[in-house]
N, CA, C and O atoms as a GROMACS GRO file, in nm:
protein
  396
    1MET      N    1  12.584   7.239  10.299
    1MET     CA    2  12.596   7.339  10.403
    1MET      C    3  12.704   7.441  10.367
    1MET      O    4  12.686   7.560  10.391
    2ILE      N    5  12.813   7.395  10.311
    2ILE     CA    6  12.921   7.485  10.274
    2ILE      C    7  12.874   7.579  10.162
    2ILE      O    8  12.917   7.694  10.154
    3SER      N    9  12.786   7.528  10.076
    3SER     CA   10  12.739   7.610   9.964
    3SER      C   11  12.659   7.730  10.014
    3SER      O   12  12.662   7.836   9.952
    4TRP      N   13  12.588   7.714  10.127
    4TRP     CA   14  12.513   7.827  10.184
    4TRP      C   15  12.608   7.938  10.224
    4TRP      O   16  12.583   8.056  10.198
    5ILE      N   17  12.718   7.899  10.287
    5ILE     CA   18  12.816   7.998  10.333
    5ILE      C   19  12.879   8.069  10.215
    5ILE      O   20  12.895   8.191  10.216
    6GLU      N   21  12.914   7.993  10.112
    6GLU     CA   22  12.976   8.052   9.992
    6GLU      C   23  12.877   8.143   9.920
    6GLU      O   24  12.915   8.250   9.872
    7ARG      N   25  12.752   8.102   9.913
    7ARG     CA   26  12.650   8.184   9.848
    7ARG      C   27  12.631   8.316   9.922
    7ARG      O   28  12.615   8.422   9.862
    8ASP      N   29  12.634   8.307  10.054
    8ASP     CA   30  12.620   8.428  10.136
    8ASP      C   31  12.739   8.521  10.117
    8ASP      O   32  12.722   8.642  10.113
    9LYS      N   33  12.859   8.465  10.105
    9LYS     CA   34  12.978   8.547  10.081
    9LYS      C   35  12.968   8.621   9.948
    9LYS      O   36  13.002   8.739   9.938
   10LYS      N   37  12.921   8.551   9.845
   10LYS     CA   38  12.905   8.614   9.714
   10LYS      C   39  12.802   8.728   9.718
   10LYS      O   40  12.821   8.833   9.658
   11ARG      N   41  12.693   8.703   9.792
   11ARG     CA   42  12.591   8.807   9.805
   11ARG      C   43  12.646   8.930   9.876
   11ARG      O   44  12.619   9.043   9.836
   12ARG      N   45  12.723   8.907   9.981
   12ARG     CA   46  12.782   9.019  10.054
   12ARG      C   47  12.878   9.099   9.966
   12ARG      O   48  12.883   9.222   9.976
   13GLN      N   49  12.953   9.032   9.881
   13GLN     CA   50  13.042   9.101   9.788
   13GLN      C   51  12.964   9.184   9.687
   13GLN      O   52  13.001   9.298   9.658
   14LEU      N   53  12.855   9.127   9.635
   14LEU     CA   54  12.772   9.201   9.539
   14LEU      C   55  12.708   9.323   9.604
   14LEU      O   56  12.700   9.429   9.541
   15VAL      N   57  12.663   9.309   9.727
   15VAL     CA   58  12.602   9.422   9.797
   15VAL      C   59  12.704   9.534   9.812
   15VAL      O   60  12.672   9.651   9.790
   16ALA      N   61  12.826   9.499   9.850
   16ALA     CA   62  12.930   9.600   9.868
   16ALA      C   63  12.964   9.666   9.735
   16ALA      O   64  12.991   9.786   9.730
   17LYS      N   65  12.964   9.588   9.628
   17LYS     CA   66  13.001   9.640   9.497
   17LYS      C   67  12.898   9.740   9.444
   17LYS      O   68  12.934   9.844   9.389
   18TYR      N   69  12.770   9.708   9.460
   18TYR     CA   70  12.664   9.789   9.400
   18TYR      C   71  12.596   9.884   9.498
   18TYR      O   72  12.498   9.949   9.463
   19GLU      N   73  12.647   9.894   9.620
   19GLU     CA   74  12.580   9.974   9.722
   19GLU      C   75  12.565  10.121   9.682
   19GLU      O   76  12.457  10.178   9.695
   20LEU      N   77  12.672  10.180   9.633
   20LEU     CA   78  12.668  10.321   9.596
   20LEU      C   79  12.576  10.345   9.476
   20LEU      O   80  12.499  10.441   9.476
   21LYS      N   81  12.584  10.259   9.377
   21LYS     CA   82  12.501  10.274   9.258
   21LYS      C   83  12.352  10.261   9.292
   21LYS      O   84  12.270  10.338   9.243
   22ARG      N   85  12.318  10.165   9.377
   22ARG     CA   86  12.179  10.147   9.418
   22ARG      C   87  12.129  10.270   9.494
   22ARG      O   88  12.016  10.314   9.474
   23LEU      N   89  12.213  10.324   9.580
   23LEU     CA   90  12.175  10.442   9.658
   23LEU      C   91  12.150  10.562   9.566
   23LEU      O   92  12.054  10.636   9.586
   24GLN      N   93  12.236  10.581   9.467
   24GLN     CA   94  12.218  10.692   9.372
   24GLN      C   95  12.087  10.677   9.295
   24GLN      O   96  12.010  10.773   9.281
   25LEU      N   97  12.061  10.556   9.245
   25LEU     CA   98  11.939  10.535   9.166
   25LEU      C   99  11.814  10.552   9.252
   25LEU      O  100  11.715  10.609   9.206
   26LYS      N  101  11.817  10.504   9.374
   26LYS     CA  102  11.701  10.519   9.462
   26LYS      C  103  11.677  10.665   9.497
   26LYS      O  104  11.562  10.708   9.510
   27THR      N  105  11.784  10.742   9.511
   27THR     CA  106  11.768  10.885   9.539
   27THR      C  107  11.701  10.954   9.421
   27THR      O  108  11.613  11.039   9.440
   28ILE      N  109  11.743  10.919   9.302
   28ILE     CA  110  11.683  10.977   9.181
   28ILE      C  111  11.535  10.940   9.173
   28ILE      O  112  11.450  11.024   9.142
   29ILE      N  113  11.504  10.815   9.202
   29ILE     CA  114  11.364  10.767   9.192
   29ILE      C  115  11.274  10.840   9.292
   29ILE      O  116  11.160  10.872   9.258
   30HIS      N  117  11.323  10.866   9.412
   30HIS     CA  118  11.240  10.926   9.516
   30HIS      C  119  11.238  11.078   9.515
   30HIS      O  120  11.167  11.140   9.594
   31THR      N  121  11.317  11.141   9.426
   31THR     CA  122  11.318  11.286   9.418
   31THR      C  123  11.202  11.332   9.330
   31THR      O  124  11.204  11.312   9.209
   32GLN      N  125  11.102  11.393   9.391
   32GLN     CA  126  10.981  11.432   9.320
   32GLN      C  127  11.002  11.551   9.226
   32GLN      O  128  10.922  11.572   9.135
   33SER      N  129  11.107  11.629   9.248
   33SER     CA  130  11.129  11.748   9.165
   33SER      C  131  11.184  11.713   9.027
   33SER      O  132  11.183  11.798   8.937
   34LEU      N  133  11.232  11.592   9.008
   34LEU     CA  134  11.285  11.550   8.878
   34LEU      C  135  11.171  11.509   8.785
   34LEU      O  136  11.065  11.467   8.831
   35PRO      N  137  11.194  11.521   8.653
   35PRO     CA  138  11.090  11.478   8.558
   35PRO      C  139  11.062  11.328   8.568
   35PRO      O  140  11.147  11.250   8.611
   36LYS      N  141  10.941  11.289   8.527
   36LYS     CA  142  10.900  11.150   8.537
   36LYS      C  143  10.986  11.057   8.452
   36LYS      O  144  11.017  10.946   8.496
   37ASP      N  145  11.026  11.100   8.333
   37ASP     CA  146  11.103  11.011   8.247
   37ASP      C  147  11.242  10.982   8.304
   37ASP      O  148  11.295  10.873   8.285
   38VAL      N  149  11.300  11.078   8.373
   38VAL     CA  150  11.431  11.057   8.437
   38VAL      C  151  11.416  10.955   8.550
   38VAL      O  152  11.498  10.865   8.565
   39ARG      N  153  11.310  10.971   8.629
   39ARG     CA  154  11.287  10.878   8.739
   39ARG      C  155  11.253  10.738   8.687
   39ARG      O  156  11.292  10.638   8.747
   40TRP      N  157  11.180  10.733   8.577
   40TRP     CA  158  11.144  10.604   8.516
   40TRP      C  159  11.268  10.532   8.466
   40TRP      O  160  11.283  10.412   8.487
   41ASN      N  161  11.357  10.605   8.400
   41ASN     CA  162  11.482  10.544   8.351
   41ASN      C  163  11.568  10.494   8.467
   41ASN      O  164  11.634  10.391   8.457
   42ALA      N  165  11.568  10.568   8.576
   42ALA     CA  166  11.644  10.525   8.694
   42ALA      C  167  11.586  10.397   8.752
   42ALA      O  168  11.660  10.309   8.795
   43SER      N  169  11.454  10.387   8.753
   43SER     CA  170  11.392  10.265   8.805
   43SER      C  171  11.420  10.145   8.714
   43SER      O  172  11.435  10.033   8.763
   44LEU      N  173  11.428  10.168   8.584
   44LEU     CA  174  11.463  10.059   8.492
   44LEU      C  175  11.607  10.014   8.514
   44LEU      O  176  11.636   9.894   8.510
   45LYS      N  177  11.697  10.110   8.535
   45LYS     CA  178  11.837  10.075   8.562
   45LYS      C  179  11.850   9.999   8.693
   45LYS      O  180  11.929   9.905   8.703
   46LEU      N  181  11.773  10.039   8.792
   46LEU     CA  182  11.775   9.970   8.921
   46LEU      C  183  11.725   9.827   8.906
   46LEU      O  184  11.778   9.736   8.970
   47ALA      N  185  11.625   9.807   8.823
   47ALA     CA  186  11.570   9.673   8.802
   47ALA      C  187  11.668   9.583   8.728
   47ALA      O  188  11.662   9.460   8.741
   48LYS      N  189  11.758   9.642   8.650
   48LYS     CA  190  11.855   9.562   8.574
   48LYS      C  191  11.975   9.518   8.657
   48LYS      O  192  12.051   9.430   8.615
   49LEU      N  193  11.992   9.578   8.774
   49LEU     CA  194  12.102   9.536   8.861
   49LEU      C  195  12.074   9.394   8.913
   49LEU      O  196  11.959   9.352   8.919
   50PRO      N  197  12.179   9.322   8.950
   50PRO     CA  198  12.158   9.185   9.000
   50PRO      C  199  12.072   9.182   9.126
   50PRO      O  200  12.082   9.271   9.210
   51ARG      N  201  11.988   9.082   9.138
   51ARG     CA  202  11.900   9.070   9.254
   51ARG      C  203  11.979   9.054   9.382
   51ARG      O  204  11.943   9.109   9.486
   52ASN      N  205  12.087   8.979   9.375
   52ASN     CA  206  12.165   8.952   9.495
   52ASN      C  207  12.246   9.074   9.541
   52ASN      O  208  12.314   9.067   9.643
   53SER      N  209  12.239   9.184   9.467
   53SER     CA  210  12.308   9.305   9.510
   53SER      C  211  12.222   9.386   9.606
   53SER      O  212  12.266   9.490   9.657
   54SER      N  213  12.101   9.340   9.632
   54SER     CA  214  12.014   9.407   9.727
   54SER      C  215  12.050   9.366   9.869
   54SER      O  216  12.078   9.249   9.896
   55LYS      N  217  12.049   9.463   9.959
   55LYS     CA  218  12.088   9.439  10.098
   55LYS      C  219  11.994   9.342  10.169
   55LYS      O  220  12.034   9.272  10.262
   56ILE      N  221  11.870   9.340  10.126
   56ILE     CA  222  11.768   9.258  10.191
   56ILE      C  223  11.792   9.109  10.168
   56ILE      O  224  11.738   9.026  10.241
   57ARG      N  225  11.873   9.073  10.069
   57ARG     CA  226  11.897   8.932  10.036
   57ARG      C  227  12.002   8.867  10.126
   57ARG      O  228  12.021   8.746  10.121
   58ILE      N  229  12.069   8.948  10.208
   58ILE     CA  230  12.171   8.893  10.297
   58ILE      C  231  12.103   8.828  10.417
   58ILE      O  232  12.009   8.883  10.474
   59ARG      N  233  12.152   8.713  10.454
   59ARG     CA  234  12.100   8.640  10.569
   59ARG      C  235  12.213   8.622  10.668
   59ARG      O  236  12.322   8.577  10.631
   60ASN      N  237  12.189   8.656  10.795
   60ASN     CA  238  12.291   8.635  10.898
   60ASN      C  239  12.308   8.485  10.920
   60ASN      O  240  12.212   8.414  10.948
   61ARG      N  241  12.432   8.438  10.906
   61ARG     CA  242  12.462   8.297  10.924
   61ARG      C  243  12.578   8.281  11.020
   61ARG      O  244  12.662   8.370  11.034
   62CYS      N  245  12.582   8.167  11.086
   62CYS     CA  246  12.694   8.133  11.172
   62CYS      C  247  12.817   8.114  11.084
   62CYS      O  248  12.811   8.045  10.983
   63VAL      N  249  12.928   8.176  11.122
   63VAL     CA  250  13.048   8.169  11.040
   63VAL      C  251  13.112   8.031  11.045
   63VAL      O  252  13.193   7.998  10.959
   64ILE      N  253  13.079   7.951  11.143
   64ILE     CA  254  13.141   7.820  11.158
   64ILE      C  255  13.055   7.710  11.096
   64ILE      O  256  13.104   7.629  11.017
   65THR      N  257  12.927   7.708  11.132
   65THR     CA  258  12.840   7.598  11.085
   65THR      C  259  12.752   7.637  10.968
   65THR      O  260  12.707   7.550  10.893
   66GLY      N  261  12.725   7.766  10.949
   66GLY     CA  262  12.636   7.809  10.842
   66GLY      C  263  12.490   7.810  10.883
   66GLY      O  264  12.402   7.832  10.800
   67ARG      N  265  12.462   7.787  11.010
   67ARG     CA  266  12.324   7.787  11.060
   67ARG      C  267  12.265   7.926  11.045
   67ARG      O  268  12.331   8.026  11.074
   68SER      N  269  12.139   7.933  10.999
   68SER     CA  270  12.079   8.063  10.970
   68SER      C  271  11.990   8.114  11.083
   68SER      O  272  11.955   8.232  11.084
   69ARG      N  273  11.954   8.030  11.174
   69ARG     CA  274  11.864   8.072  11.281
   69ARG      C  275  11.936   8.076  11.413
   69ARG      O  276  12.026   7.996  11.439
   70GLY      N  277  11.897   8.169  11.498
   70GLY     CA  278  11.957   8.179  11.630
   70GLY      C  279  12.101   8.225  11.625
   70GLY      O  280  12.186   8.170  11.696
   71VAL      N  281  12.130   8.325  11.541
   71VAL     CA  282  12.267   8.374  11.526
   71VAL      C  283  12.282   8.505  11.601
   71VAL      O  284  12.204   8.599  11.580
   72TYR      N  285  12.380   8.512  11.689
   72TYR     CA  286  12.410   8.635  11.761
   72TYR      C  287  12.496   8.724  11.673
   72TYR      O  288  12.602   8.682  11.626
   73ARG      N  289  12.452   8.847  11.651
   73ARG     CA  290  12.523   8.938  11.561
   73ARG      C  291  12.662   8.972  11.611
   73ARG      O  292  12.756   8.977  11.532
   74PHE      N  293  12.676   8.994  11.740
   74PHE     CA  294  12.803   9.037  11.796
   74PHE      C  295  12.911   8.931  11.775
   74PHE      O  296  13.025   8.964  11.741
   75PHE      N  297  12.876   8.806  11.796
   75PHE     CA  298  12.973   8.697  11.784
   75PHE      C  299  12.972   8.634  11.645
   75PHE      O  300  13.068   8.566  11.608
   76LYS      N  301  12.866   8.656  11.568
   76LYS     CA  302  12.845   8.592  11.438
   76LYS      C  303  12.849   8.440  11.451
   76LYS      O  304  12.901   8.369  11.365
   77MET      N  305  12.792   8.392  11.561
   77MET     CA  306  12.786   8.250  11.590
   77MET      C  307  12.644   8.211  11.627
   77MET      O  308  12.567   8.293  11.676
   78SER      N  309  12.611   8.084  11.603
   78SER     CA  310  12.480   8.036  11.643
   78SER      C  311  12.475   8.018  11.794
   78SER      O  312  12.578   8.009  11.860
   79ARG      N  313  12.355   8.014  11.846
   79ARG     CA  314  12.336   8.004  11.990
   79ARG      C  315  12.395   7.875  12.045
   79ARG      O  316  12.441   7.871  12.159
   80ILE      N  317  12.394   7.770  11.964
   80ILE     CA  318  12.444   7.640  12.008
   80ILE      C  319  12.595   7.644  12.026
   80ILE      O  320  12.647   7.603  12.129
   81LEU      N  321  12.664   7.696  11.924
   81LEU     CA  322  12.810   7.704  11.934
   81LEU      C  323  12.854   7.807  12.037
   81LEU      O  324  12.956   7.789  12.104
   82LEU      N  325  12.778   7.913  12.050
   82LEU     CA  326  12.811   8.015  12.149
   82LEU      C  327  12.810   7.953  12.289
   82LEU      O  328  12.898   7.980  12.371
   83ARG      N  329  12.711   7.871  12.316
   83ARG     CA  330  12.701   7.806  12.447
   83ARG      C  331  12.817   7.709  12.468
   83ARG      O  332  12.875   7.703  12.577
   84GLN      N  333  12.851   7.633  12.365
   84GLN     CA  334  12.962   7.538  12.376
   84GLN      C  335  13.094   7.610  12.402
   84GLN      O  336  13.172   7.572  12.490
   85TYR      N  337  13.119   7.714  12.323
   85TYR     CA  338  13.246   7.787  12.335
   85TYR      C  339  13.256   7.860  12.468
   85TYR      O  340  13.363   7.866  12.528
   86ALA      N  341  13.144   7.916  12.514
   86ALA     CA  342  13.144   7.988  12.642
   86ALA      C  343  13.166   7.890  12.757
   86ALA      O  344  13.237   7.922  12.852
   87SER      N  345  13.104   7.773  12.750
   87SER     CA  346  13.119   7.675  12.857
   87SER      C  347  13.261   7.621  12.866
   87SER      O  348  13.311   7.592  12.974
   88SER      N  349  13.326   7.608  12.750
   88SER     CA  350  13.464   7.557  12.750
   88SER      C  351  13.566   7.668  12.768
   88SER      O  352  13.686   7.641  12.770
   89GLY      N  353  13.521   7.793  12.782
   89GLY     CA  354  13.612   7.905  12.809
   89GLY      C  355  13.686   7.957  12.689
   89GLY      O  356  13.791   8.020  12.705
   90LEU      N  357  13.637   7.934  12.570
   90LEU     CA  358  13.704   7.979  12.448
   90LEU      C  359  13.668   8.122  12.408
   90LEU      O  360  13.732   8.180  12.321
   91LEU      N  361  13.565   8.178  12.472
   91LEU     CA  362  13.526   8.317  12.444
   91LEU      C  363  13.570   8.403  12.562
   91LEU      O  364  13.513   8.392  12.671
   92PRO      N  365  13.668   8.490  12.543
   92PRO     CA  366  13.715   8.571  12.655
   92PRO      C  367  13.609   8.671  12.700
   92PRO      O  368  13.544   8.736  12.618
   93GLY      N  369  13.592   8.682  12.831
   93GLY     CA  370  13.497   8.776  12.888
   93GLY      C  371  13.355   8.724  12.897
   93GLY      O  372  13.267   8.795  12.945
   94VAL      N  373  13.332   8.601  12.852
   94VAL     CA  374  13.198   8.543  12.856
   94VAL      C  375  13.201   8.424  12.950
   94VAL      O  376  13.288   8.338  12.940
   95LYS      N  377  13.106   8.419  13.041
   95LYS     CA  378  13.095   8.303  13.128
   95LYS      C  379  12.950   8.265  13.142
   95LYS      O  380  12.861   8.348  13.129
   96LYS      N  381  12.929   8.139  13.169
   96LYS     CA  382  12.795   8.089  13.184
   96LYS      C  383  12.738   8.136  13.317
   96LYS      O  384  12.801   8.121  13.422
   97SER      N  385  12.620   8.192  13.313
   97SER     CA  386  12.562   8.244  13.435
   97SER      C  387  12.486   8.134  13.509
   97SER      O  388  12.432   8.042  13.448
   98SER      N  389  12.483   8.146  13.639
   98SER     CA  390  12.403   8.054  13.720
   98SER      C  391  12.358   8.128  13.844
   98SER      O  392  12.430   8.213  13.897
   99TRP      N  393  12.239   8.097  13.890
   99TRP     CA  394  12.187   8.163  14.010
   99TRP      C  395  12.106   8.067  14.092
   99TRP      O  396  12.053   8.104  14.196
   0.00000   0.00000   0.00000
């Protein structure tokens, strides 16, 4: 379980590192006014970048348990822990609703 969290951290670092380079290469690839060979070389360079540097490879995980499903973006916690913490009053401004 800890390895998932560490793997996700490494992916996030790679995405941050290569974000600008990927954006530049994608802009070159999608610019139709440039010659084909320039765009082709840009696509080859993009393919040589690490796979984990792509933004799509990041998975939202709970920062405490590493759970990948049912994660609230605002709290970065899974629904299970969010309910526990809210019920015990550990999240300021959040209370369990009842009607």
